[in-house]
Backbone as JSON, one array per atom type, in Angstrom:
{
  "sequence": "XXXXXXXXXXXXXXXXXXXXXXXXXXXXXXXXXXXXXXXXXXXXXXXXXXXXXXXXXXXXXXXXXXXXXXXXXXXXXXXXXXXXXXXXXXXXXXXXXXXXXXXXXXXXXXXXXXXXXXXXXXXXXXXXXXXXXXXXXXXXXXXXXXXXXXXXXXXXXXXXXXXXXXXXXXXXXXXXXXXXXXXXXXXXXXXXXXXXXXXXXXXXXXXXXXXXXXXXXXXXXXXXXXXXXXXXXXXXXXXXXXXXXXXXXXXXXXXXXXXXXXXXXXXXXXXXXXXXXXXXXXXX",
  "N": [[-83.62, -26.77, -56.05], [-82.52, -28.95, -57.87], [-84.06, -31.1, -59.95], [-84.13, -33.1, -61.85], [-81.86, -34.36, -60.78], [-82.14, -35.15, -58.67], [-84.68, -37.49, -59.29], [-83.46, -38.81, -60.56], [-81.44, -39.64, -59.16], [-83.04, -40.96, -57.08], [-84.09, -43.0, -58.95], [-81.89, -44.38, -59.29], [-81.39, -45.48, -56.7], [-83.43, -47.62, -56.22], [-82.06, -49.47, -58.05], [-79.83, -50.56, -57.25], [-77.92, -53.22, -56.33], [-78.16, -55.41, -53.84], [-74.78, -56.23, -51.97], [-72.6, -58.64, -50.32], [-72.36, -58.3, -47.96], [-74.47, -56.5, -46.89], [-76.51, -57.95, -47.69], [-76.33, -59.74, -45.56], [-76.36, -58.36, -42.86], [-79.24, -57.57, -43.23], [-80.4, -59.49, -43.04], [-80.11, -60.28, -40.04], [-81.25, -58.71, -38.88], [-83.75, -59.4, -40.4], [-83.79, -61.75, -38.85], [-83.7, -60.92, -35.25], [-86.36, -59.49, -36.01], [-88.11, -61.86, -36.44], [-87.22, -63.21, -33.8], [-88.18, -61.38, -31.98], [-91.08, -60.74, -33.3], [-91.99, -58.42, -33.95], [-91.06, -55.22, -35.06], [-90.06, -52.35, -36.82], [-89.46, -52.66, -39.56], [-89.94, -52.03, -42.62], [-88.23, -49.64, -42.42], [-86.34, -49.61, -40.69], [-84.82, -51.65, -42.94], [-84.15, -49.77, -44.76], [-81.98, -48.21, -43.82], [-79.6, -49.49, -43.84], [-77.28, -49.59, -45.3], [-76.32, -46.88, -44.48], [-76.06, -47.15, -42.08], [-73.71, -48.92, -42.35], [-72.0, -48.28, -43.58], [-71.57, -45.92, -42.1], [-70.42, -46.92, -39.05], [-68.27, -48.64, -40.2], [-66.19, -47.5, -41.62], [-66.33, -44.57, -40.38], [-67.11, -43.6, -38.44], [-65.28, -43.06, -34.8], [-65.18, -45.25, -32.25], [-64.68, -47.32, -29.67], [-65.64, -50.52, -29.05], [-65.35, -51.87, -26.7], [-65.09, -50.42, -25.13], [-67.7, -48.23, -24.75], [-68.12, -45.71, -23.71], [-66.25, -44.82, -23.93], [-64.46, -41.41, -24.1], [-63.37, -39.87, -26.6], [-64.55, -40.82, -28.31], [-66.47, -40.16, -31.63], [-70.15, -38.93, -32.1], [-72.82, -40.77, -32.13], [-76.08, -40.53, -33.38], [-78.78, -42.25, -34.07], [-81.84, -40.76, -34.41], [-84.32, -40.88, -35.85], [-85.24, -43.55, -33.94], [-87.03, -45.53, -34.23], [-85.94, -47.1, -36.54], [-84.53, -48.7, -35.24], [-83.36, -51.49, -35.01], [-81.66, -51.7, -37.08], [-79.56, -50.41, -36.52], [-79.06, -51.86, -33.86], [-78.2, -54.22, -34.83], [-76.05, -53.1, -36.52], [-74.4, -52.63, -33.83], [-74.81, -55.22, -32.64], [-72.81, -56.7, -34.33], [-70.35, -55.27, -34.66], [-69.39, -55.33, -32.03], [-70.41, -55.17, -29.38], [-71.89, -55.67, -27.93], [-73.32, -59.35, -27.63], [-73.94, -61.65, -30.6], [-76.41, -62.96, -30.81], [-78.03, -61.9, -28.59], [-80.15, -60.34, -30.53], [-82.05, -62.11, -31.29], [-83.58, -62.02, -29.11], [-84.73, -59.38, -29.04], [-86.85, -56.84, -28.06], [-88.37, -58.88, -26.03], [-89.37, -60.12, -22.89], [-87.65, -59.31, -20.38], [-84.92, -58.7, -21.88], [-82.76, -56.13, -23.17], [-83.25, -54.81, -25.08], [-84.76, -52.96, -26.88], [-88.18, -51.58, -28.26], [-87.35, -49.24, -29.29], [-84.4, -47.16, -29.21], [-82.55, -46.95, -25.85], [-79.86, -45.26, -24.08], [-78.81, -46.04, -21.55], [-79.21, -48.26, -21.34], [-78.81, -49.66, -23.62], [-75.2, -50.96, -24.9], [-73.37, -48.28, -26.51], [-75.32, -47.07, -27.54], [-76.28, -43.88, -27.69], [-78.43, -41.74, -27.31], [-81.22, -41.54, -25.49], [-83.94, -42.71, -28.05], [-86.97, -41.62, -30.4], [-89.09, -40.38, -29.7], [-90.26, -38.47, -32.01], [-87.54, -36.1, -33.96], [-86.72, -35.14, -31.52], [-83.58, -36.15, -31.45], [-81.71, -34.93, -33.38], [-81.41, -31.41, -32.32], [-80.43, -32.72, -29.9], [-78.4, -33.46, -30.34], [-76.96, -31.6, -31.96], [-76.52, -30.05, -29.09], [-74.79, -31.66, -28.07], [-72.81, -30.96, -30.07], [-71.58, -28.57, -30.08], [-71.27, -28.3, -27.29], [-68.63, -29.98, -27.08], [-66.9, -28.27, -28.81], [-67.04, -26.63, -26.83], [-65.56, -27.6, -25.26], [-62.78, -28.0, -26.57], [-62.43, -30.34, -28.09], [-61.84, -32.32, -30.5], [-64.23, -34.42, -30.8], [-66.73, -35.45, -33.24], [-70.18, -35.25, -33.95], [-72.27, -37.26, -35.15], [-75.68, -37.54, -36.92], [-79.08, -39.4, -37.74], [-81.96, -38.61, -39.36], [-85.25, -39.71, -39.64], [-87.63, -38.95, -42.82], [-90.15, -38.45, -42.38], [-89.83, -37.66, -40.28], [-88.72, -34.65, -40.46], [-90.95, -32.99, -40.11], [-91.24, -32.2, -38.3], [-90.63, -29.01, -35.43], [-89.02, -29.0, -34.13], [-86.65, -29.64, -35.39], [-85.67, -27.99, -37.12], [-85.4, -25.34, -35.71], [-83.29, -26.61, -33.91], [-81.23, -26.63, -36.14], [-81.29, -23.78, -37.23], [-79.84, -22.98, -34.36], [-77.7, -24.7, -35.13], [-76.42, -23.48, -37.22], [-75.9, -21.04, -36.5], [-73.92, -21.05, -34.13], [-71.92, -22.25, -35.96], [-71.34, -24.74, -36.31], [-69.14, -27.21, -37.16], [-68.85, -29.54, -36.79], [-71.22, -31.14, -36.55], [-72.66, -33.87, -38.37], [-75.88, -34.13, -40.25], [-77.57, -36.56, -41.59], [-80.56, -37.31, -43.7], [-82.63, -39.61, -43.91], [-84.23, -40.17, -46.36], [-86.96, -41.53, -47.68], [-89.1, -42.11, -48.52], [-91.3, -42.19, -47.73], [-93.7, -42.18, -44.61], [-94.82, -43.16, -42.04], [-98.06, -44.06, -42.5], [-98.25, -43.25, -45.31], [-97.01, -41.62, -48.24], [-94.37, -39.33, -48.27], [-94.81, -37.01, -49.66], [-97.47, -36.38, -49.55], [-98.34, -36.64, -46.85], [-97.08, -33.95, -45.29], [-95.53, -32.21, -47.2], [-92.44, -32.3, -48.28], [-90.67, -30.62, -50.16], [-89.38, -27.53, -51.44], [-86.92, -29.74, -50.13], [-83.82, -29.87, -50.15], [-83.26, -27.37, -51.02], [-84.11, -25.7, -48.78], [-82.49, -27.02, -46.52], [-80.42, -25.83, -47.69], [-81.04, -22.99, -47.0], [-81.21, -22.79, -44.79], [-78.3, -22.76, -43.68], [-76.95, -24.76, -44.33], [-74.25, -27.04, -45.29], [-74.88, -28.63, -47.98], [-75.44, -32.24, -49.74], [-77.07, -34.17, -51.81], [-77.27, -38.4, -51.92], [-77.27, -41.08, -53.1], [-79.01, -43.24, -50.9], [-78.17, -45.76, -50.63], [-75.47, -46.46, -51.92], [-72.51, -47.59, -51.81], [-70.26, -45.99, -51.96], [-70.64, -43.75, -52.63], [-71.96, -42.7, -49.82], [-69.59, -43.53, -48.53], [-68.0, -41.71, -49.27], [-69.73, -38.82, -49.24], [-69.38, -38.28, -46.05], [-67.03, -38.78, -45.47], [-63.56, -36.74, -44.96], [-65.04, -34.52, -43.87], [-65.44, -31.4, -42.2], [-67.22, -30.46, -44.87], [-67.27, -27.69, -45.54], [-65.9, -25.01, -44.17], [-67.1, -24.0, -40.77], [-69.6, -24.91, -41.17], [-72.51, -26.6, -40.67], [-72.34, -30.07, -41.74], [-75.67, -30.95, -43.95], [-76.94, -34.14, -45.56], [-78.53, -35.74, -47.9], [-80.43, -38.73, -48.43], [-81.17, -40.7, -50.35], [-83.48, -43.13, -50.38], [-84.81, -46.27, -50.53], [-88.12, -47.67, -48.88], [-87.89, -50.5, -47.1], [-85.67, -51.71, -48.51], [-84.34, -54.16, -50.2], [-86.14, -56.71, -49.54], [-88.74, -56.86, -51.59], [-90.91, -57.68, -51.79], [-91.46, -55.97, -49.72], [-90.63, -53.22, -50.38], [-91.31, -49.98, -50.76], [-93.08, -49.64, -49.99], [-96.08, -48.71, -47.45], [-97.27, -50.39, -45.84], [-95.02, -51.81, -44.7], [-94.04, -50.01, -42.55], [-94.03, -50.78, -40.11], [-94.42, -54.19, -38.54], [-96.28, -56.15, -36.87], [-96.58, -59.73, -35.21], [-95.09, -61.5, -37.49], [-95.46, -63.62, -39.85], [-94.81, -67.12, -40.0], [-94.29, -68.36, -43.34], [-93.56, -65.75, -44.03], [-91.7, -64.56, -42.82], [-89.7, -66.56, -43.63], [-89.43, -66.37, -46.45], [-88.64, -63.26, -46.43], [-85.9, -64.69, -45.65], [-85.48, -65.94, -47.56], [-84.94, -64.13, -49.97], [-82.62, -63.05, -49.02], [-81.21, -64.64, -49.44], [-78.42, -65.39, -50.59], [-75.59, -65.1, -50.24]],
  "CA": [[-82.85, -27.88, -55.78], [-81.99, -29.81, -59.52], [-85.29, -31.85, -60.03], [-83.56, -34.31, -63.02], [-80.55, -35.11, -60.21], [-83.07, -36.02, -57.8], [-85.87, -37.9, -59.65], [-81.91, -39.79, -61.63], [-80.58, -40.21, -57.54], [-83.87, -42.31, -56.58], [-84.44, -44.47, -59.97], [-80.49, -45.37, -58.76], [-81.46, -46.15, -55.67], [-83.81, -48.6, -56.52], [-81.64, -50.25, -58.86], [-78.72, -50.91, -56.47], [-78.08, -54.86, -55.92], [-77.07, -55.49, -52.63], [-73.21, -57.45, -51.81], [-72.83, -59.92, -49.47], [-72.73, -57.89, -46.49], [-75.61, -56.02, -46.95], [-77.4, -59.02, -47.52], [-75.88, -60.86, -44.44], [-76.87, -57.54, -42.15], [-80.41, -57.57, -43.12], [-80.77, -60.95, -42.42], [-79.89, -60.01, -39.02], [-82.44, -57.51, -38.87], [-84.77, -60.24, -39.72], [-83.63, -62.59, -37.39], [-84.36, -59.85, -34.47], [-87.82, -59.73, -36.32], [-88.5, -63.74, -35.74], [-87.07, -63.2, -32.22], [-89.12, -60.23, -31.23], [-91.98, -60.89, -33.39], [-92.46, -57.13, -34.37], [-90.42, -54.33, -35.62], [-90.14, -51.66, -37.66], [-88.61, -53.67, -40.87], [-89.26, -51.06, -43.65], [-87.68, -48.27, -41.78], [-85.05, -50.5, -40.69], [-84.48, -51.87, -43.94], [-83.65, -48.64, -45.51], [-80.88, -47.68, -43.12], [-78.63, -50.41, -43.62], [-76.21, -49.26, -45.91], [-76.11, -45.33, -44.52], [-75.19, -47.18, -40.74], [-72.97, -49.46, -42.44], [-70.35, -47.07, -43.5], [-70.25, -45.4, -40.71], [-69.75, -48.22, -38.56], [-67.07, -49.81, -40.71], [-65.54, -46.72, -42.13], [-66.1, -43.45, -40.32], [-66.62, -43.42, -37.21], [-64.7, -43.43, -34.45], [-65.26, -45.34, -31.28], [-64.42, -48.53, -29.01], [-66.87, -51.59, -28.74], [-64.85, -52.96, -25.99], [-65.12, -49.13, -23.89], [-68.58, -47.18, -25.13], [-67.96, -44.3, -23.04], [-64.79, -43.4, -24.5], [-64.84, -40.15, -23.86], [-61.99, -40.28, -27.24], [-65.2, -41.35, -29.94], [-67.77, -39.75, -32.01], [-71.28, -39.61, -31.47], [-73.87, -41.08, -32.88], [-77.45, -40.72, -33.0], [-80.26, -42.03, -34.47], [-82.85, -39.93, -34.07], [-85.53, -41.94, -36.06], [-85.62, -44.46, -32.76], [-88.0, -46.53, -34.89], [-85.65, -47.74, -37.2], [-83.3, -49.27, -34.16], [-83.28, -52.72, -35.08], [-80.58, -51.57, -38.15], [-78.75, -50.07, -35.49], [-78.86, -52.59, -32.82], [-77.41, -55.07, -35.94], [-74.67, -53.07, -36.1], [-73.65, -52.47, -32.85], [-73.61, -56.32, -32.58], [-71.84, -57.14, -35.93], [-68.79, -54.81, -34.25], [-69.28, -56.53, -30.59], [-70.74, -54.24, -28.35], [-72.83, -57.09, -27.12], [-73.56, -61.02, -28.33], [-75.06, -61.16, -31.99], [-77.2, -63.94, -30.45], [-78.94, -61.0, -27.96], [-80.98, -59.86, -31.4], [-83.12, -62.95, -30.95], [-84.13, -61.59, -27.75], [-85.31, -58.34, -29.45], [-88.17, -56.62, -27.87], [-88.48, -59.89, -24.74], [-89.11, -59.37, -21.09], [-85.98, -58.88, -19.94], [-84.06, -58.01, -22.95], [-82.57, -55.02, -23.1], [-83.0, -54.23, -26.74], [-86.57, -52.49, -26.74], [-89.04, -51.23, -29.4], [-86.93, -47.48, -29.01], [-83.38, -47.29, -28.13], [-82.55, -46.71, -24.5], [-78.86, -44.72, -23.7], [-78.84, -45.93, -20.48], [-79.69, -49.74, -21.71], [-77.57, -50.54, -24.87], [-73.96, -50.41, -25.17], [-73.27, -48.05, -27.91], [-76.93, -45.95, -27.89], [-75.96, -42.65, -27.05], [-79.35, -41.01, -26.96], [-82.8, -42.28, -25.73], [-85.17, -41.47, -28.91], [-88.15, -42.53, -30.88], [-90.39, -39.48, -29.61], [-89.29, -38.32, -32.89], [-87.54, -34.68, -33.27], [-85.52, -34.83, -30.66], [-81.88, -36.65, -32.16], [-80.75, -33.53, -33.67], [-81.33, -30.91, -31.14], [-79.65, -33.36, -28.69], [-76.29, -33.52, -31.13], [-76.34, -29.69, -31.78], [-76.2, -29.54, -28.01], [-73.12, -32.05, -27.97], [-71.51, -30.75, -31.15], [-71.58, -27.43, -29.29], [-70.02, -29.32, -25.95], [-66.89, -30.39, -28.33], [-66.62, -26.75, -29.3], [-66.84, -25.85, -25.53], [-64.6, -28.09, -24.32], [-61.77, -28.06, -27.03], [-62.21, -31.88, -28.46], [-62.19, -32.83, -32.11], [-65.48, -34.87, -31.61], [-68.21, -35.4, -33.77], [-71.27, -35.74, -34.49], [-73.13, -37.58, -36.27], [-77.2, -37.7, -35.89], [-79.52, -39.43, -38.84], [-83.13, -38.64, -38.76], [-86.37, -40.13, -40.73], [-87.28, -37.7, -43.51], [-91.61, -37.87, -41.66], [-89.59, -36.87, -38.65], [-88.5, -33.85, -40.94], [-92.22, -32.26, -39.84], [-90.71, -31.9, -36.7], [-90.23, -27.8, -35.98], [-87.64, -28.68, -32.95], [-85.21, -29.98, -36.25], [-85.48, -26.32, -38.18], [-84.78, -25.16, -34.66], [-81.5, -26.86, -33.87], [-80.87, -26.21, -37.39], [-80.53, -22.64, -36.82], [-78.83, -22.84, -33.97], [-76.14, -25.07, -35.45], [-75.47, -22.53, -38.25], [-75.72, -19.83, -35.79], [-73.05, -21.65, -33.8], [-71.04, -22.6, -36.86], [-70.9, -26.53, -36.09], [-68.6, -27.92, -38.9], [-67.94, -31.09, -35.93], [-71.82, -31.61, -37.1], [-73.26, -34.28, -40.15], [-77.24, -34.44, -40.24], [-78.09, -36.95, -42.47], [-81.63, -37.71, -43.89], [-83.26, -41.32, -44.48], [-85.1, -39.99, -47.52], [-87.11, -42.92, -48.6], [-90.44, -40.62, -49.46], [-92.64, -42.93, -47.05], [-93.9, -41.62, -43.65], [-96.1, -44.4, -41.35], [-99.31, -44.54, -43.21], [-98.43, -42.6, -46.82], [-95.97, -40.74, -49.17], [-94.05, -38.01, -47.51], [-95.55, -35.58, -50.78], [-99.24, -36.67, -49.33], [-98.99, -36.4, -45.97], [-96.5, -33.45, -45.5], [-94.73, -32.47, -48.53], [-90.95, -31.63, -47.76], [-90.05, -30.61, -50.95], [-87.84, -28.44, -52.14], [-86.64, -29.98, -48.94], [-82.57, -29.26, -50.29], [-82.82, -25.98, -51.28], [-84.74, -25.1, -47.52], [-81.78, -27.44, -46.13], [-79.25, -24.95, -47.56], [-81.03, -21.57, -47.12], [-81.11, -22.52, -43.16], [-77.18, -22.12, -44.1], [-76.09, -26.08, -43.77], [-73.46, -27.22, -46.62], [-75.34, -30.14, -48.37], [-75.6, -32.81, -50.91], [-77.44, -35.31, -51.85], [-76.67, -38.57, -52.64], [-77.88, -42.26, -53.66], [-78.58, -43.85, -49.9], [-77.32, -47.3, -50.63], [-74.62, -46.48, -52.67], [-71.39, -47.6, -50.62], [-69.13, -45.31, -52.04], [-71.6, -42.18, -52.71], [-72.25, -42.51, -48.72], [-68.23, -42.72, -47.75], [-67.38, -39.99, -50.08], [-70.09, -37.69, -48.14], [-69.51, -38.81, -44.4], [-64.84, -38.38, -45.21], [-63.59, -35.49, -45.38], [-65.55, -33.36, -43.42], [-66.46, -30.52, -42.75], [-67.48, -30.08, -46.61], [-67.59, -26.41, -46.05], [-65.42, -24.85, -42.75], [-67.53, -22.98, -40.53], [-71.33, -24.75, -41.47], [-72.68, -28.19, -40.27], [-73.03, -30.96, -43.11], [-76.71, -31.97, -44.49], [-77.05, -35.25, -46.35], [-79.81, -36.15, -48.32], [-79.87, -39.43, -48.39], [-82.49, -40.98, -51.23], [-83.01, -44.22, -50.46], [-85.76, -47.28, -50.38], [-88.42, -48.6, -47.53], [-87.78, -51.8, -47.36], [-85.16, -52.43, -49.35], [-83.85, -56.23, -50.26], [-87.49, -57.36, -49.32], [-89.01, -57.16, -52.61], [-92.57, -57.82, -51.88], [-91.78, -55.1, -48.53], [-90.29, -51.74, -50.84], [-92.21, -48.55, -51.2], [-95.16, -50.36, -49.14], [-95.88, -48.48, -46.77], [-98.11, -51.04, -44.76], [-94.56, -52.52, -43.94], [-93.37, -49.22, -41.89], [-94.19, -52.02, -38.79], [-94.83, -55.35, -38.33], [-96.29, -57.24, -34.9], [-97.38, -61.0, -35.54], [-95.29, -61.67, -38.98], [-96.55, -65.14, -39.75], [-93.41, -68.12, -40.59], [-93.99, -67.92, -44.0], [-93.73, -64.6, -44.58], [-90.38, -64.66, -42.47], [-88.8, -67.44, -44.66], [-89.8, -65.83, -47.6], [-87.92, -62.75, -46.36], [-84.88, -65.26, -45.41], [-84.88, -66.4, -49.27], [-84.63, -62.88, -50.86], [-81.54, -62.28, -48.59], [-79.76, -65.55, -49.11], [-77.94, -65.82, -51.51], [-74.82, -64.45, -49.51]],
  "C": [[-82.94, -28.68, -57.31], [-82.94, -31.14, -59.36], [-84.65, -33.45, -60.81], [-82.84, -35.22, -62.24], [-81.49, -35.73, -58.94], [-83.97, -36.88, -57.83], [-84.17, -39.37, -60.4], [-81.43, -40.61, -59.91], [-82.09, -41.43, -56.95], [-84.62, -42.66, -57.79], [-83.44, -44.96, -59.24], [-80.65, -45.91, -57.97], [-81.98, -47.83, -55.56], [-83.34, -49.8, -57.39], [-80.3, -50.67, -58.25], [-79.1, -52.52, -56.14], [-77.25, -54.63, -54.84], [-75.75, -56.2, -52.6], [-73.72, -58.23, -50.72], [-73.15, -59.34, -48.04], [-73.56, -57.03, -46.12], [-76.9, -56.56, -46.72], [-77.67, -59.24, -45.84], [-76.58, -59.35, -42.68], [-78.58, -57.5, -42.12], [-81.09, -59.3, -42.52], [-80.39, -61.27, -40.79], [-81.04, -59.6, -38.49], [-83.86, -58.98, -38.91], [-84.9, -61.16, -38.49], [-83.82, -62.03, -35.87], [-85.6, -59.87, -34.4], [-88.72, -60.88, -36.05], [-88.4, -63.35, -34.47], [-87.93, -62.25, -31.71], [-90.63, -60.77, -31.43], [-92.6, -59.63, -33.73], [-91.76, -56.64, -34.62], [-91.02, -53.48, -37.06], [-89.22, -51.94, -39.09], [-88.89, -52.52, -41.83], [-88.58, -49.65, -43.29], [-86.4, -48.79, -41.23], [-84.25, -50.71, -41.81], [-83.23, -50.66, -44.94], [-82.55, -47.68, -45.15], [-79.71, -48.38, -43.12], [-77.12, -50.04, -43.9], [-75.85, -47.73, -45.01], [-74.93, -45.89, -42.74], [-74.09, -47.71, -41.04], [-72.11, -48.99, -42.51], [-70.18, -46.56, -42.68], [-69.9, -45.74, -39.53], [-68.5, -48.83, -38.81], [-66.08, -48.68, -40.79], [-65.46, -45.52, -41.55], [-65.98, -43.22, -38.91], [-66.04, -43.47, -36.16], [-65.12, -43.67, -32.85], [-64.71, -47.09, -31.06], [-64.83, -49.43, -28.29], [-66.44, -51.72, -27.78], [-65.13, -51.72, -24.88], [-66.09, -47.71, -25.09], [-68.6, -46.19, -24.78], [-66.94, -44.19, -23.35], [-64.95, -41.85, -24.7], [-63.59, -39.7, -25.95], [-63.33, -40.35, -28.94], [-66.01, -40.46, -30.16], [-68.8, -40.09, -31.7], [-72.07, -39.68, -32.84], [-75.49, -41.57, -32.72], [-78.78, -40.84, -33.96], [-82.06, -41.8, -33.79], [-84.44, -40.07, -34.54], [-85.67, -43.43, -35.24], [-86.28, -45.37, -33.34], [-87.47, -47.28, -35.52], [-84.13, -48.33, -36.32], [-83.18, -50.85, -34.3], [-81.51, -53.0, -36.09], [-79.88, -51.09, -37.39], [-78.18, -51.51, -34.37], [-77.76, -54.03, -34.29], [-75.97, -54.94, -36.04], [-73.67, -53.16, -35.29], [-73.34, -54.04, -32.71], [-72.95, -56.9, -33.18], [-70.46, -56.55, -35.1], [-68.73, -55.0, -32.58], [-69.53, -55.76, -29.46], [-71.82, -55.35, -27.92], [-72.8, -58.18, -27.9], [-74.53, -60.66, -29.72], [-76.76, -61.98, -31.33], [-78.44, -62.8, -29.12], [-80.49, -60.41, -29.03], [-82.29, -60.58, -31.41], [-84.03, -62.61, -30.19], [-84.97, -60.3, -27.58], [-87.27, -58.26, -28.87], [-89.32, -57.88, -26.62], [-88.62, -59.27, -23.73], [-88.1, -59.81, -20.8], [-85.09, -58.8, -21.1], [-83.73, -56.59, -23.19], [-82.46, -54.04, -24.49], [-84.81, -53.71, -26.83], [-87.41, -51.78, -28.21], [-88.09, -49.75, -30.12], [-85.43, -47.8, -28.59], [-82.87, -46.79, -26.74], [-80.81, -46.6, -24.12], [-78.39, -45.85, -22.8], [-79.31, -47.35, -20.42], [-78.77, -50.43, -22.64], [-75.98, -49.58, -25.47], [-73.97, -49.79, -26.32], [-74.6, -46.72, -28.74], [-76.41, -44.82, -26.85], [-77.13, -41.44, -26.48], [-80.99, -41.59, -26.75], [-83.63, -41.85, -26.95], [-86.09, -42.59, -29.34], [-89.2, -41.7, -30.82], [-89.37, -38.49, -31.09], [-88.96, -36.48, -33.02], [-86.82, -34.08, -32.52], [-84.12, -34.94, -30.34], [-81.15, -35.86, -32.47], [-80.49, -31.79, -32.73], [-79.98, -31.63, -29.93], [-77.89, -33.49, -29.4], [-76.31, -32.6, -31.34], [-75.75, -29.48, -30.2], [-74.75, -30.26, -27.84], [-72.2, -31.82, -28.85], [-71.12, -29.3, -30.2], [-70.97, -27.44, -27.67], [-68.41, -29.46, -26.91], [-66.62, -29.12, -28.7], [-65.61, -26.3, -27.96], [-65.63, -26.16, -24.93], [-63.28, -28.37, -25.36], [-61.62, -29.45, -27.34], [-62.44, -32.19, -29.84], [-63.56, -34.3, -32.22], [-66.71, -34.62, -32.54], [-69.32, -35.51, -34.06], [-72.16, -36.1, -34.96], [-74.54, -38.04, -36.06], [-77.8, -38.31, -37.62], [-81.11, -39.3, -38.28], [-84.09, -38.97, -39.68], [-86.67, -38.93, -41.64], [-89.06, -37.07, -42.94], [-90.78, -37.28, -40.8], [-89.34, -35.55, -38.98], [-89.88, -32.42, -40.06], [-92.14, -31.64, -38.31], [-90.45, -30.35, -36.72], [-89.29, -27.84, -35.41], [-86.78, -28.93, -33.94], [-85.23, -28.36, -36.71], [-84.74, -25.77, -36.95], [-83.27, -25.04, -34.46], [-81.02, -26.68, -34.97], [-80.19, -24.77, -37.36], [-79.27, -22.41, -35.89], [-77.41, -23.12, -33.89], [-75.65, -24.4, -36.17], [-75.34, -21.52, -37.31], [-73.98, -20.05, -35.26], [-71.45, -22.17, -34.91], [-69.79, -24.36, -36.33], [-70.86, -27.25, -37.16], [-68.05, -29.25, -38.18], [-69.83, -31.64, -36.03], [-72.56, -31.93, -38.36], [-75.36, -34.52, -39.46], [-77.66, -35.12, -41.74], [-79.54, -37.78, -42.75], [-81.49, -38.4, -44.41], [-84.35, -40.85, -45.32], [-85.91, -40.84, -48.44], [-88.49, -42.94, -48.7], [-91.85, -41.73, -48.86], [-92.7, -42.53, -45.64], [-94.82, -42.54, -43.02], [-96.9, -44.78, -42.08], [-99.6, -44.24, -44.39], [-97.4, -42.09, -47.01], [-95.9, -39.76, -48.03], [-95.61, -36.87, -48.18], [-97.21, -35.5, -49.8], [-99.76, -36.03, -48.12], [-98.42, -34.83, -45.67], [-95.72, -32.96, -46.65], [-93.64, -31.66, -47.86], [-90.57, -30.52, -48.83], [-90.24, -28.74, -51.48], [-86.81, -28.58, -50.95], [-84.63, -29.52, -49.55], [-82.34, -27.88, -50.06], [-83.37, -25.18, -49.72], [-83.34, -25.89, -46.65], [-80.56, -25.96, -45.93], [-79.71, -23.81, -47.71], [-81.15, -21.73, -45.41], [-79.03, -22.17, -43.01], [-76.6, -23.88, -43.83], [-75.57, -25.93, -45.6], [-73.93, -28.47, -47.27], [-75.18, -30.77, -50.0], [-76.65, -33.61, -51.15], [-77.0, -36.66, -52.57], [-77.98, -40.15, -52.5], [-77.64, -43.26, -51.86], [-78.73, -45.38, -49.94], [-76.14, -47.47, -51.62], [-73.51, -46.8, -51.76], [-70.39, -46.38, -51.04], [-69.49, -43.58, -52.44], [-71.32, -41.76, -50.8], [-70.59, -42.59, -48.21], [-67.51, -41.69, -47.73], [-68.31, -38.72, -49.29], [-69.63, -37.87, -46.92], [-67.64, -38.2, -44.55], [-64.78, -37.08, -45.78], [-64.51, -34.2, -45.33], [-64.74, -32.44, -42.48], [-66.41, -30.36, -44.49], [-67.09, -28.61, -46.85], [-66.74, -25.89, -44.26], [-66.35, -23.89, -42.18], [-69.27, -23.54, -40.2], [-70.95, -26.52, -40.83], [-72.86, -28.55, -41.58], [-74.85, -31.3, -43.09], [-76.41, -33.1, -45.67], [-78.14, -35.51, -46.99], [-79.5, -37.37, -49.11], [-81.54, -40.33, -49.42], [-81.95, -42.54, -51.06], [-84.57, -45.19, -50.46], [-86.6, -47.77, -49.35], [-87.98, -49.27, -47.42], [-86.83, -52.33, -48.08], [-83.9, -53.38, -49.0], [-84.66, -56.86, -49.95], [-87.98, -56.41, -50.74], [-90.29, -57.0, -52.46], [-92.67, -56.37, -50.21], [-91.37, -53.33, -49.26], [-91.13, -51.32, -51.3], [-93.37, -49.15, -50.95], [-95.15, -49.67, -47.63], [-96.78, -48.83, -44.87], [-96.5, -52.07, -43.74], [-93.81, -51.5, -42.98], [-93.45, -50.29, -40.58], [-94.76, -53.04, -38.86], [-95.45, -56.06, -37.26], [-96.67, -58.57, -36.08], [-96.48, -61.49, -36.91], [-94.93, -63.14, -39.17], [-94.86, -66.02, -40.25], [-93.27, -68.08, -42.32], [-93.6, -67.08, -44.79], [-92.0, -64.36, -43.63], [-89.34, -65.65, -43.59], [-88.79, -67.05, -45.5], [-88.32, -64.13, -47.74], [-86.18, -63.38, -46.15], [-84.5, -65.43, -46.63], [-84.31, -65.16, -50.42], [-83.7, -62.8, -50.49], [-80.78, -63.76, -48.53], [-78.85, -65.68, -49.65], [-76.32, -64.56, -51.15], [-73.12, -65.28, -49.41]]
}
């Protein structure tokens, strides 16, 4: 891996200014956090641009017909970041935006981890980390066997890549030449309670992904143009699954949460803190 390129990409991620749509989506995340009184706020904010581009420009789906056979499949393997996915699903009309305010409350179908049997547009129940990519490999292989053109996209967290099941799934994906599979890694460099470099260092991650046989690239995970370019014109290499290492900032958009592991998850967020979050995202 080119270390200078990686450091440049990391620094560039921190400098990306959010446009009006990215701020509006983040305000919806805060709205859900406020309604439910808890949530993985840092883990969700790093995902917004990745999921925004997927749902806006890349994925084929029908919001009014979530189980349409011709849809692309998307799995959020880092299920604790579900606030980001809920916001995009609501934005696209899979369910009413007002449901976000009921997040994690009794009777709501929007729980702290996404459930496929309850939430329209959710393909797999995730949150037990390391499961999403193996499921995605199965979906991609099933599409190959059926002779259909559905693509399968899966987003994992960087801490989640500690799970051995991901590496087993990658070996299987390469063996079966699943070029209809795209793995995106939300590489915000923080897992749960601390930096990935200290908890269990992943580097050299790009080299590892390449060595396993994936067609690989790394991008600024908040740069809409770079994300769109990475996810368009797939597969990147015929006969190979694609891995996109997305350099992101945990808590992106909330200055006092950015890069702070204590914002991995929050509960009982004080009203003045909610107000401060809205204020930072108010100029849209």
